[in-house]
GUMI-946359 format. One record per residue (C-alpha): z, x, y; residue in three letters; chain. Coordinates in nm, 3 decimals. Each point is the difference from the previous one (the first is absolute). Example, Ala and Ser with C-alpha at 12.3 -4.5 7.8 and 13.67 -1.06 7.14 Angstrom:
<<0.780; 1.230; -0.450>; "ALA"; "A">
<<-0.066; 0.137; 0.344>; "SER"; "A">
END
This chain:
<<7.942; 14.086; 11.785>; "MET"; "A">
<<-0.123; -0.114; -0.344>; "THR"; "A">
<<0.219; -0.154; -0.265>; "SER"; "A">
<<0.227; 0.255; -0.167>; "PRO"; "A">
<<-0.053; -0.179; -0.333>; "LEU"; "A">
<<-0.357; -0.089; -0.083>; "THR"; "A">
<<-0.027; 0.026; -0.378>; "THR"; "A">
<<0.226; -0.138; -0.276>; "PRO"; "A">
<<0.017; 0.339; -0.171>; "THR"; "A">
<<0.210; 0.121; 0.291>; "GLN"; "A">
<<0.279; -0.227; -0.128>; "ILE"; "A">
<<0.161; 0.207; -0.274>; "THR"; "A">
<<0.321; -0.007; -0.202>; "ASN"; "A">
<<0.124; 0.290; 0.211>; "ALA"; "A">
<<-0.063; -0.200; 0.319>; "LYS"; "A">
<<0.184; -0.302; -0.140>; "VAL"; "A">
<<0.301; 0.213; -0.092>; "LEU"; "A">
<<-0.010; 0.184; 0.333>; "ALA"; "A">
<<0.051; -0.335; 0.171>; "ILE"; "A">
<<0.237; -0.163; -0.251>; "ALA"; "A">
<<0.239; 0.290; -0.073>; "ALA"; "A">
<<0.136; 0.046; 0.357>; "PRO"; "A">
<<0.060; -0.376; 0.024>; "ILE"; "A">
<<0.198; 0.002; -0.324>; "MET"; "A">
<<0.206; 0.296; 0.116>; "LEU"; "A">
<<0.056; -0.167; 0.336>; "SER"; "A">
<<0.115; -0.322; -0.166>; "ASN"; "A">
<<0.243; 0.186; -0.224>; "ILE"; "A">
<<0.160; 0.165; 0.305>; "SER"; "A">
<<0.053; -0.333; 0.176>; "GLN"; "A">
<<0.317; -0.115; -0.186>; "PRO"; "A">
<<0.172; 0.326; 0.092>; "LEU"; "A">
<<0.068; -0.132; 0.352>; "ILE"; "A">
<<0.209; -0.289; -0.130>; "GLY"; "A">
<<0.178; 0.227; -0.247>; "ILE"; "A">
<<0.087; 0.257; 0.269>; "VAL"; "A">
<<0.108; -0.270; 0.249>; "ASP"; "A">
<<0.230; -0.152; -0.262>; "THR"; "A">
<<0.137; 0.338; -0.103>; "ALA"; "A">
<<0.067; 0.102; 0.361>; "VAL"; "A">
<<0.189; -0.313; 0.102>; "VAL"; "A">
<<0.162; 0.003; -0.344>; "GLY"; "A">
<<0.196; 0.303; 0.118>; "GLN"; "A">
<<0.177; -0.220; 0.254>; "LEU"; "A">
<<0.329; -0.158; -0.114>; "PRO"; "A">
<<-0.084; -0.361; 0.094>; "GLN"; "A">
<<-0.216; -0.185; -0.253>; "ALA"; "A">
<<-0.161; -0.234; 0.254>; "HIS"; "A">
<<-0.222; 0.279; 0.138>; "TYR"; "A">
<<-0.212; 0.004; -0.315>; "ILE"; "A">
<<-0.038; -0.377; 0.019>; "GLY"; "A">
<<-0.097; 0.021; 0.367>; "ALA"; "A">
<<-0.279; 0.250; -0.070>; "ILE"; "A">
<<-0.122; -0.212; -0.292>; "ALA"; "A">
<<-0.009; -0.318; 0.210>; "VAL"; "A">
<<-0.162; 0.170; 0.300>; "GLY"; "A">
<<-0.265; 0.172; -0.211>; "ALA"; "A">
<<-0.074; -0.329; -0.180>; "LEU"; "A">
<<-0.069; -0.176; 0.329>; "ILE"; "A">
<<-0.246; 0.267; 0.113>; "PHE"; "A">
<<-0.167; 0.015; -0.341>; "ASN"; "A">
<<-0.063; -0.374; 0.020>; "LEU"; "A">
<<-0.119; 0.013; 0.362>; "VAL"; "A">
<<-0.230; 0.297; -0.054>; "TYR"; "A">
<<-0.131; -0.110; -0.341>; "TRP"; "A">
<<-0.237; -0.257; 0.148>; "GLY"; "A">
<<-0.132; 0.254; 0.248>; "PHE"; "A">
<<-0.089; 0.233; -0.284>; "GLY"; "A">
<<-0.334; -0.175; 0.047>; "SER"; "A">
<<-0.058; 0.249; 0.283>; "LEU"; "A">
<<-0.025; 0.275; -0.259>; "ARG"; "A">
<<-0.224; -0.189; -0.242>; "MET"; "A">
<<-0.225; -0.151; 0.266>; "GLY"; "A">
<<-0.044; 0.326; 0.188>; "THR"; "A">
<<-0.077; 0.180; -0.324>; "GLY"; "A">
<<-0.281; -0.235; -0.098>; "GLY"; "A">
<<-0.163; -0.005; 0.343>; "LEU"; "A">
<<0.027; 0.378; 0.041>; "ALA"; "A">
<<-0.150; 0.059; -0.345>; "ALA"; "A">
<<-0.302; -0.214; 0.080>; "GLN"; "A">
<<-0.063; 0.165; 0.336>; "ALA"; "A">
<<0.037; 0.345; -0.157>; "PHE"; "A">
<<-0.235; -0.090; -0.285>; "GLY"; "A">
<<-0.258; -0.121; 0.251>; "ALA"; "A">
<<0.025; 0.329; 0.188>; "GLY"; "A">
<<0.088; -0.186; 0.322>; "ASP"; "A">
<<0.255; 0.236; 0.152>; "MET"; "A">
<<0.025; -0.201; 0.322>; "ASP"; "A">
<<0.114; -0.294; -0.212>; "GLU"; "A">
<<0.237; 0.220; -0.201>; "VAL"; "A">
<<0.176; 0.076; 0.328>; "ARG"; "A">
<<-0.020; -0.360; 0.117>; "SER"; "A">
<<0.156; -0.134; -0.324>; "VAL"; "A">
<<0.301; 0.221; 0.060>; "PHE"; "A">
<<0.026; -0.089; 0.369>; "ALA"; "A">
<<-0.019; -0.376; -0.063>; "ARG"; "A">
<<0.262; 0.011; -0.274>; "ALA"; "A">
<<0.231; 0.216; 0.214>; "LEU"; "A">
<<-0.031; -0.242; 0.293>; "ILE"; "A">
<<0.083; -0.295; -0.226>; "ILE"; "A">
<<0.293; 0.180; -0.166>; "SER"; "A">
<<0.142; 0.096; 0.342>; "THR"; "A">
<<-0.018; -0.359; 0.121>; "ILE"; "A">
<<0.171; -0.126; -0.318>; "ILE"; "A">
<<0.266; 0.271; 0.030>; "GLY"; "A">
<<0.078; -0.096; 0.360>; "VAL"; "A">
<<0.016; -0.369; -0.097>; "VAL"; "A">
<<0.244; 0.084; -0.281>; "LEU"; "A">
<<0.215; 0.194; 0.245>; "PHE"; "A">
<<0.000; -0.286; 0.252>; "ILE"; "A">
<<0.084; -0.262; -0.264>; "THR"; "A">
<<0.261; 0.222; -0.168>; "ALA"; "A">
<<0.296; -0.225; 0.098>; "PRO"; "A">
<<-0.166; -0.299; -0.171>; "LEU"; "A">
<<-0.089; 0.206; -0.307>; "ILE"; "A">
<<0.356; 0.130; -0.024>; "ALA"; "A">
<<0.156; -0.344; 0.042>; "ARG"; "A">
<<-0.218; -0.155; -0.270>; "PHE"; "A">
<<0.038; 0.297; -0.238>; "SER"; "A">
<<0.378; 0.012; 0.015>; "PHE"; "A">
<<0.016; -0.377; -0.036>; "TRP"; "A">
<<-0.214; 0.032; -0.313>; "LEU"; "A">
<<0.187; 0.297; -0.148>; "ILE"; "A">
<<0.369; -0.075; -0.026>; "GLU"; "A">
<<0.221; 0.307; 0.019>; "ALA"; "A">
<<0.362; 0.084; 0.077>; "SER"; "A">
<<0.089; 0.030; 0.372>; "PRO"; "A">
<<0.036; 0.380; -0.017>; "LEU"; "A">
<<-0.326; 0.043; -0.188>; "THR"; "A">
<<-0.186; -0.230; 0.238>; "GLU"; "A">
<<0.140; 0.178; 0.306>; "GLN"; "A">
<<-0.123; 0.339; -0.124>; "GLU"; "A">
<<-0.331; -0.148; -0.116>; "ALA"; "A">
<<-0.058; -0.143; 0.350>; "LYS"; "A">
<<0.064; 0.344; 0.149>; "THR"; "A">
<<-0.256; 0.143; -0.243>; "TYR"; "A">
<<-0.250; -0.275; 0.089>; "PHE"; "A">
<<0.042; 0.037; 0.378>; "ASP"; "A">
<<-0.081; 0.371; -0.020>; "ILE"; "A">
<<-0.273; -0.001; -0.261>; "ARG"; "A">
<<-0.205; -0.276; 0.168>; "ILE"; "A">
<<-0.097; 0.259; 0.264>; "TRP"; "A">
<<-0.223; 0.164; -0.259>; "SER"; "A">
<<-0.213; -0.311; -0.061>; "ALA"; "A">
<<-0.315; 0.112; 0.190>; "PRO"; "A">
<<0.018; 0.345; -0.161>; "PHE"; "A">
<<0.065; -0.132; -0.352>; "ALA"; "A">
<<-0.306; -0.226; 0.023>; "LEU"; "A">
<<-0.206; 0.281; 0.154>; "ALA"; "A">
<<0.084; 0.205; -0.310>; "ASN"; "A">
<<-0.146; -0.278; -0.217>; "TYR"; "A">
<<-0.323; 0.022; 0.199>; "VAL"; "A">
<<-0.013; 0.380; -0.019>; "ILE"; "A">
<<0.063; 0.002; -0.376>; "LEU"; "A">
<<-0.258; -0.273; -0.060>; "GLY"; "A">
<<-0.262; 0.182; 0.208>; "TRP"; "A">
<<0.043; 0.325; -0.192>; "PHE"; "A">
<<-0.004; -0.182; -0.335>; "ILE"; "A">
<<-0.322; -0.178; 0.097>; "GLY"; "A">
<<-0.152; 0.338; 0.082>; "MET"; "A">
<<0.106; 0.125; -0.343>; "GLY"; "A">
<<0.244; 0.246; 0.161>; "LYS"; "A">
<<0.299; -0.103; -0.211>; "THR"; "A">
<<0.135; 0.356; -0.002>; "SER"; "A">
<<0.047; -0.034; 0.376>; "THR"; "A">
<<0.164; -0.341; -0.053>; "ALA"; "A">
<<0.232; 0.164; -0.253>; "PHE"; "A">
<<0.096; 0.272; 0.249>; "ILE"; "A">
<<0.077; -0.265; 0.263>; "LEU"; "A">
<<0.219; -0.189; -0.245>; "GLN"; "A">
<<0.187; 0.319; -0.081>; "LEU"; "A">
<<0.045; 0.072; 0.372>; "VAL"; "A">
<<0.142; -0.350; 0.049>; "LEU"; "A">
<<0.223; 0.000; -0.309>; "ASN"; "A">
<<0.138; 0.353; 0.031>; "ILE"; "A">
<<0.064; -0.034; 0.374>; "THR"; "A">
<<0.176; -0.329; -0.064>; "ASN"; "A">
<<0.222; 0.144; -0.270>; "MET"; "A">
<<0.090; 0.315; 0.195>; "VAL"; "A">
<<0.086; -0.196; 0.316>; "LEU"; "A">
<<0.206; -0.255; -0.193>; "ASP"; "A">
<<0.205; 0.277; -0.159>; "ILE"; "A">
<<0.042; 0.176; 0.336>; "TYR"; "A">
<<0.106; -0.309; 0.196>; "PHE"; "A">
<<0.238; -0.141; -0.262>; "VAL"; "A">
<<0.148; 0.311; -0.159>; "MET"; "A">
<<-0.047; 0.236; 0.294>; "GLY"; "A">
<<0.081; -0.226; 0.297>; "LEU"; "A">
<<0.228; -0.248; -0.183>; "SER"; "A">
<<-0.220; -0.298; 0.086>; "MET"; "A">
<<-0.028; -0.302; -0.231>; "THR"; "A">
<<-0.270; -0.266; -0.027>; "ALA"; "A">
<<-0.113; 0.089; 0.351>; "ASP"; "A">
<<-0.074; 0.353; -0.117>; "GLY"; "A">
<<-0.217; -0.119; -0.290>; "VAL"; "A">
<<-0.192; -0.235; 0.231>; "ALA"; "A">
<<-0.047; 0.268; 0.267>; "LEU"; "A">
<<-0.126; 0.244; -0.262>; "GLY"; "A">
<<-0.259; -0.253; -0.115>; "THR"; "A">
<<-0.115; -0.071; 0.357>; "VAL"; "A">
<<-0.048; 0.368; 0.084>; "LEU"; "A">
<<-0.176; 0.062; -0.332>; "ALA"; "A">
<<-0.244; -0.287; 0.064>; "GLU"; "A">
<<-0.072; 0.130; 0.350>; "VAL"; "A">
<<-0.049; 0.356; -0.121>; "PHE"; "A">
<<-0.227; -0.106; -0.288>; "ALA"; "A">
<<-0.212; -0.210; 0.237>; "ALA"; "A">
<<-0.043; 0.294; 0.238>; "ILE"; "A">
<<-0.097; 0.233; -0.283>; "VAL"; "A">
<<-0.234; -0.266; -0.136>; "GLY"; "A">
<<-0.176; -0.047; 0.334>; "LEU"; "A">
<<-0.050; 0.376; 0.030>; "VAL"; "A">
<<-0.155; 0.008; -0.347>; "LEU"; "A">
<<-0.225; -0.296; 0.083>; "VAL"; "A">
<<-0.117; 0.179; 0.314>; "TYR"; "A">
<<-0.082; 0.313; -0.200>; "ARG"; "A">
<<-0.183; -0.206; -0.264>; "GLN"; "A">
<<-0.221; -0.193; 0.243>; "VAL"; "A">
<<-0.078; 0.325; 0.183>; "HIS"; "A">
<<-0.141; 0.137; -0.328>; "LYS"; "A">
<<-0.194; -0.318; -0.075>; "LEU"; "A">
<<-0.157; -0.040; 0.343>; "GLY"; "A">
<<-0.074; -0.330; 0.167>; "GLY"; "A">
<<0.141; -0.138; 0.322>; "ASN"; "A">
<<0.270; -0.234; 0.122>; "TRP"; "A">
<<-0.203; -0.291; 0.139>; "LEU"; "A">
<<0.212; -0.263; 0.179>; "PRO"; "A">
<<-0.282; -0.256; -0.013>; "ARG"; "A">
<<-0.008; 0.037; -0.379>; "LYS"; "A">
<<0.376; 0.016; -0.047>; "ILE"; "A">
<<0.051; -0.325; 0.193>; "PHE"; "A">
<<-0.311; -0.176; -0.130>; "GLN"; "A">
<<0.118; -0.354; -0.060>; "ARG"; "A">
<<-0.161; -0.056; -0.341>; "ALA"; "A">
<<0.131; 0.327; -0.144>; "LEU"; "A">
<<0.347; -0.051; 0.146>; "MET"; "A">
<<0.013; -0.352; -0.147>; "MET"; "A">
<<-0.113; 0.137; -0.338>; "LYS"; "A">
<<0.289; 0.248; 0.008>; "THR"; "A">
<<0.245; -0.280; 0.081>; "VAL"; "A">
<<-0.150; -0.224; -0.270>; "SER"; "A">
<<0.015; 0.270; -0.267>; "VAL"; "A">
<<0.365; 0.076; 0.079>; "ASN"; "A">
<<0.095; -0.368; 0.015>; "SER"; "A">
<<-0.153; -0.070; -0.341>; "ASP"; "A">
<<0.177; 0.297; -0.159>; "ILE"; "A">
<<0.329; -0.099; 0.166>; "MET"; "A">
<<-0.016; -0.348; -0.156>; "ILE"; "A">
<<-0.085; 0.160; -0.335>; "ARG"; "A">
<<0.293; 0.246; 0.030>; "SER"; "A">
<<0.251; -0.266; 0.102>; "LEU"; "A">
<<-0.110; -0.217; -0.294>; "SER"; "A">
<<0.054; 0.294; -0.234>; "LEU"; "A">
<<0.344; 0.062; 0.151>; "THR"; "A">
<<0.089; -0.366; -0.050>; "PHE"; "A">
<<-0.109; 0.015; -0.365>; "ALA"; "A">
<<0.235; 0.287; -0.084>; "PHE"; "A">
<<0.284; -0.138; 0.212>; "ALA"; "A">
<<-0.040; -0.334; -0.179>; "PHE"; "A">
<<0.021; 0.181; -0.334>; "PHE"; "A">
<<0.336; 0.155; 0.092>; "ILE"; "A">
<<0.135; -0.322; 0.155>; "SER"; "A">
<<-0.084; -0.195; -0.317>; "GLN"; "A">
<<0.160; 0.274; -0.210>; "SER"; "A">
<<0.324; -0.061; 0.187>; "ALA"; "A">
<<-0.005; -0.363; -0.118>; "LYS"; "A">
<<0.007; 0.109; -0.365>; "VAL"; "A">
<<0.308; 0.225; 0.004>; "SER"; "A">
<<0.154; 0.301; 0.173>; "GLU"; "A">
<<-0.095; 0.231; -0.287>; "SER"; "A">
<<-0.362; -0.123; 0.005>; "VAL"; "A">
<<-0.050; 0.050; 0.374>; "VAL"; "A">
<<0.154; 0.348; -0.025>; "ALA"; "A">
<<-0.217; 0.086; -0.301>; "ALA"; "A">
<<-0.317; -0.131; 0.164>; "ASN"; "A">
<<0.079; 0.194; 0.318>; "ALA"; "A">
<<0.024; 0.321; -0.203>; "ILE"; "A">
<<-0.326; -0.074; -0.180>; "LEU"; "A">
<<-0.172; -0.073; 0.331>; "MET"; "A">
<<0.074; 0.361; 0.095>; "HIS"; "A">
<<-0.221; 0.099; -0.293>; "LEU"; "A">
<<-0.279; -0.218; 0.138>; "LEU"; "A">
<<0.038; 0.170; 0.337>; "GLU"; "A">
<<-0.022; 0.340; -0.167>; "MET"; "A">
<<-0.321; -0.098; -0.179>; "SER"; "A">
<<-0.143; -0.108; 0.336>; "ALA"; "A">
<<0.064; 0.351; 0.134>; "TYR"; "A">
<<-0.253; 0.135; -0.251>; "PHE"; "A">
<<-0.255; -0.283; -0.011>; "LEU"; "A">
<<-0.012; -0.012; 0.381>; "ASP"; "A">
<<-0.157; 0.345; -0.005>; "GLY"; "A">
<<-0.313; -0.128; -0.171>; "PHE"; "A">
<<-0.003; -0.319; 0.206>; "ALA"; "A">
<<-0.010; 0.215; 0.316>; "PHE"; "A">
<<-0.265; 0.224; -0.158>; "ALA"; "A">
<<-0.233; -0.291; -0.071>; "VAL"; "A">
<<0.074; -0.143; 0.346>; "GLU"; "A">
<<-0.115; 0.322; 0.166>; "ALA"; "A">
<<-0.295; 0.077; -0.226>; "LEU"; "A">
<<-0.128; -0.356; -0.037>; "ALA"; "A">
<<0.040; -0.058; 0.374>; "GLY"; "A">
<<-0.199; 0.313; 0.076>; "GLN"; "A">
<<-0.275; -0.115; -0.239>; "MET"; "A">
<<-0.010; -0.339; 0.173>; "VAL"; "A">
<<-0.055; 0.180; 0.330>; "GLY"; "A">
<<-0.271; 0.215; -0.160>; "ALA"; "A">
<<-0.167; -0.311; -0.154>; "LYS"; "A">
<<0.020; 0.174; -0.337>; "ASN"; "A">
<<0.039; -0.253; -0.284>; "ARG"; "A">
<<-0.013; 0.258; -0.280>; "ALA"; "A">
<<0.267; 0.210; 0.168>; "GLY"; "A">
<<0.214; -0.309; 0.054>; "PHE"; "A">
<<-0.013; -0.084; -0.372>; "LEU"; "A">
<<0.067; 0.361; -0.099>; "ARG"; "A">
<<0.309; 0.008; 0.221>; "ALA"; "A">
<<0.127; -0.313; -0.178>; "ILE"; "A">
<<-0.078; 0.143; -0.344>; "LYS"; "A">
<<0.172; 0.335; 0.046>; "LEU"; "A">
<<0.312; -0.132; 0.174>; "THR"; "A">
<<0.031; -0.275; -0.262>; "SER"; "A">
<<-0.020; 0.248; -0.289>; "LEU"; "A">
<<0.268; 0.219; 0.153>; "TRP"; "A">
<<0.208; -0.305; 0.083>; "GLY"; "A">
<<-0.015; -0.127; -0.359>; "VAL"; "A">
<<0.111; 0.338; -0.134>; "GLY"; "A">
<<0.292; 0.027; 0.242>; "VAL"; "A">
<<0.102; -0.365; -0.057>; "ALA"; "A">
<<0.027; 0.056; -0.377>; "PHE"; "A">
<<0.196; 0.322; 0.047>; "VAL"; "A">
<<0.244; -0.165; 0.243>; "VAL"; "A">
<<0.031; -0.302; -0.228>; "SER"; "A">
<<0.080; 0.228; -0.295>; "GLY"; "A">
<<0.263; 0.187; 0.200>; "ILE"; "A">
<<0.164; -0.329; 0.097>; "PHE"; "A">
<<-0.013; -0.135; -0.356>; "PHE"; "A">
<<0.151; 0.307; -0.164>; "PHE"; "A">
<<0.209; 0.138; 0.286>; "GLY"; "A">
<<0.096; -0.312; 0.194>; "GLY"; "A">
<<0.333; -0.032; -0.179>; "THR"; "A">
<<0.115; 0.333; 0.147>; "TYR"; "A">
<<-0.098; -0.120; 0.348>; "PHE"; "A">
<<0.201; -0.320; -0.052>; "ILE"; "A">
<<0.306; 0.193; -0.118>; "ASP"; "A">
<<-0.031; 0.226; 0.305>; "LEU"; "A">
<<0.004; -0.290; 0.245>; "LEU"; "A">
<<0.293; -0.197; -0.141>; "THR"; "A">
<<0.308; 0.052; -0.215>; "ILE"; "A">
<<0.046; -0.373; -0.061>; "ASN"; "A">
<<-0.071; -0.053; -0.369>; "GLU"; "A">
<<-0.101; -0.365; 0.042>; "GLU"; "A">
<<-0.254; 0.086; 0.268>; "ILE"; "A">
<<-0.127; 0.293; -0.208>; "ARG"; "A">
<<-0.052; -0.223; -0.305>; "ALA"; "A">
<<-0.171; -0.270; 0.206>; "THR"; "A">
<<-0.234; 0.245; 0.171>; "ALA"; "A">
<<-0.096; 0.159; -0.333>; "LYS"; "A">
<<-0.079; -0.345; -0.141>; "THR"; "A">
<<-0.264; -0.057; 0.267>; "TYR"; "A">
<<-0.113; 0.362; 0.037>; "LEU"; "A">
<<-0.325; -0.066; -0.186>; "TRP"; "A">
<<-0.118; -0.227; 0.283>; "TRP"; "A">
<<0.045; 0.278; 0.256>; "ALA"; "A">
<<-0.175; 0.244; -0.237>; "ALA"; "A">
<<-0.302; -0.231; -0.024>; "LEU"; "A">
<<-0.024; -0.052; 0.376>; "ALA"; "A">
<<-0.192; 0.322; 0.088>; "PRO"; "A">
<<-0.275; -0.086; -0.250>; "ILE"; "A">
<<-0.016; -0.366; 0.101>; "ILE"; "A">
<<0.018; 0.080; 0.373>; "GLY"; "A">
<<-0.250; 0.286; 0.010>; "LEU"; "A">
<<-0.296; -0.227; 0.080>; "ALA"; "A">
<<0.191; -0.145; 0.298>; "CYS"; "A">
<<0.044; 0.343; 0.158>; "PHE"; "A">
<<-0.361; 0.100; -0.065>; "GLU"; "A">
<<-0.146; -0.323; 0.139>; "LEU"; "A">
<<0.228; 0.010; 0.304>; "ASP"; "A">
<<-0.136; 0.348; 0.075>; "GLY"; "A">
<<-0.361; -0.112; -0.048>; "ILE"; "A">
<<0.030; -0.304; 0.224>; "PHE"; "A">
<<0.198; 0.193; 0.264>; "THR"; "A">
<<-0.263; 0.273; 0.012>; "GLY"; "A">
<<-0.270; -0.266; 0.030>; "ALA"; "A">
<<0.214; -0.181; 0.263>; "THR"; "A">
<<-0.050; -0.327; -0.189>; "ARG"; "A">
<<0.350; -0.096; 0.105>; "THR"; "A">
<<-0.057; -0.377; 0.018>; "ALA"; "A">
<<-0.062; 0.010; -0.376>; "ASP"; "A">
<<0.321; 0.201; -0.046>; "MET"; "A">
<<0.195; -0.259; 0.200>; "ARG"; "A">
<<-0.150; -0.303; -0.172>; "ASN"; "A">
<<0.023; 0.135; -0.355>; "MET"; "A">
<<0.361; 0.104; 0.059>; "MET"; "A">
<<0.090; -0.351; 0.112>; "LEU"; "A">
<<-0.170; -0.149; -0.308>; "ILE"; "A">
<<0.180; 0.250; -0.223>; "SER"; "A">
<<0.332; -0.084; 0.164>; "LEU"; "A">
<<-0.057; -0.368; -0.077>; "ALA"; "A">
<<-0.080; 0.087; -0.365>; "VAL"; "A">
<<0.319; 0.208; -0.013>; "TYR"; "A">
<<0.217; -0.286; 0.126>; "LEU"; "A">
<<-0.155; -0.244; -0.247>; "VAL"; "A">
<<0.057; 0.248; -0.284>; "ALA"; "A">
<<0.362; 0.045; 0.110>; "TRP"; "A">
<<0.050; -0.378; 0.013>; "PHE"; "A">
<<-0.140; -0.047; -0.351>; "VAL"; "A">
<<0.123; 0.308; -0.185>; "LEU"; "A">
<<0.350; 0.064; 0.136>; "THR"; "A">
<<0.157; -0.322; -0.129>; "PRO"; "A">
<<-0.135; 0.082; -0.348>; "MET"; "A">
<<0.059; 0.375; -0.023>; "TRP"; "A">
<<0.254; 0.084; 0.268>; "GLY"; "A">
<<-0.027; 0.359; 0.124>; "ASN"; "A">
<<-0.289; 0.069; -0.238>; "ASN"; "A">
<<-0.180; -0.288; 0.168>; "GLY"; "A">
<<0.073; 0.151; 0.341>; "LEU"; "A">
<<-0.146; 0.335; -0.107>; "TRP"; "A">
<<-0.298; -0.173; -0.159>; "ALA"; "A">
<<-0.067; -0.181; 0.329>; "ALA"; "A">
<<0.007; 0.333; 0.185>; "LEU"; "A">
<<-0.250; 0.149; -0.246>; "MET"; "A">
<<-0.222; -0.308; 0.038>; "ILE"; "A">
<<0.016; 0.060; 0.377>; "PHE"; "A">
<<-0.134; 0.353; -0.048>; "LEU"; "A">
<<-0.272; -0.125; -0.235>; "ILE"; "A">
<<-0.095; -0.281; 0.240>; "ALA"; "A">
<<-0.040; 0.253; 0.283>; "ARG"; "A">
<<-0.235; 0.207; -0.216>; "ALA"; "A">
<<-0.204; -0.299; -0.121>; "ILE"; "A">
<<-0.039; -0.161; 0.342>; "THR"; "A">
<<-0.101; 0.322; 0.178>; "LEU"; "A">
<<-0.218; 0.102; -0.294>; "GLY"; "A">
<<-0.182; -0.331; 0.026>; "ALA"; "A">
<<-0.089; 0.089; 0.359>; "ARG"; "A">
<<-0.157; 0.335; -0.093>; "MET"; "A">
<<-0.358; -0.132; -0.050>; "PRO"; "A">
<<0.011; -0.162; 0.344>; "ALA"; "A">
<<0.141; 0.320; 0.149>; "LEU"; "A">
<<-0.279; 0.214; -0.150>; "LEU"; "A">
<<-0.264; -0.246; 0.115>; "LYS"; "A">
<<0.138; -0.010; 0.355>; "ALA"; "A">
<<0.041; 0.377; 0.031>; "LEU"; "A">
<<-0.320; 0.124; -0.163>; "PHE"; "A">
END
């Protein structure tokens, strides 16, 4: 089968939006799970149930965050194979990633006692909260292979440019999760165990639906499942390498934001609370900018596979233009409407005043951070993940130096400035690698 994308004119604004819009909608739906979980257990008389769900969910978010590389890595490799018109490899990319995710999921399940012991040592909670959180952990860990399989399935569909299918799968997962949580807790009078069981069954169900959709998609595309190709050592090692690089990059990013909050706590209670609220705005901006990062990942990756330099550059141009427009709109909404968001999240007047003082930093972040999202998508689609890893580590070092220099002089303003410098450093370092990327690819 020939490449489905052979000329740059086939990359249009409509195609960019067709990929980006479902991702944005999917991202917006994601926080609903946490809201529903909190609301459901909030109907129980004992306060420690809410804390238990929060602690348990935090542990899994941290554990799974690093393995989000399975989504990004699979997306880039699938996009390239699809762009090259190699449908055998399109199938093989999925099979390799699914094998790796299953192995990781089984390892997580086997090492669960160690993970739990370390996590609960790290996160101090009251005895009642910890007891319920352990119950939640012991049940939810059963979903590990299925949760990671869902990352692979989503990444594969995104790489193929089928983000509408990825959106449907996310809705299946999220809605099933919410319905089951409500049924188990409010219908069967369960507690944290009900929320965990609902999540496990939702992950399993979403994985089954996802595998059925993958089967239908590959049947349409053609190609064959070739064991000799799936288990080819060089290609398997490339898959492992790509995911390892992205994992290091993701963990470094997690550390950077965790460090920001931990340093906020050293300033004052009102500052850490205010910064935590403003970080929610940054997360919301990521929901929108991620859409165009995924769009350029899919389209640029497909152009790499098709050996189409002009199409590759057109994908970057169109997604960047849309990204700039959305970044300015989001920034404007934060700047003029952020005060209402702050008032909604807290009634403490000191925290409100503090958050409003530093709101302009959060409003600037979408504009400053846009290039990071775009370049991450480009390099993921091109599977130049070693550059992503190395430039992230350099940027992290720049961030820590900026924090060391600026915070003593400017306090929380210095901390925010260091975070913005981190975003700029990520853009500059990856941008500096673009000429080498173009030379290597084309």
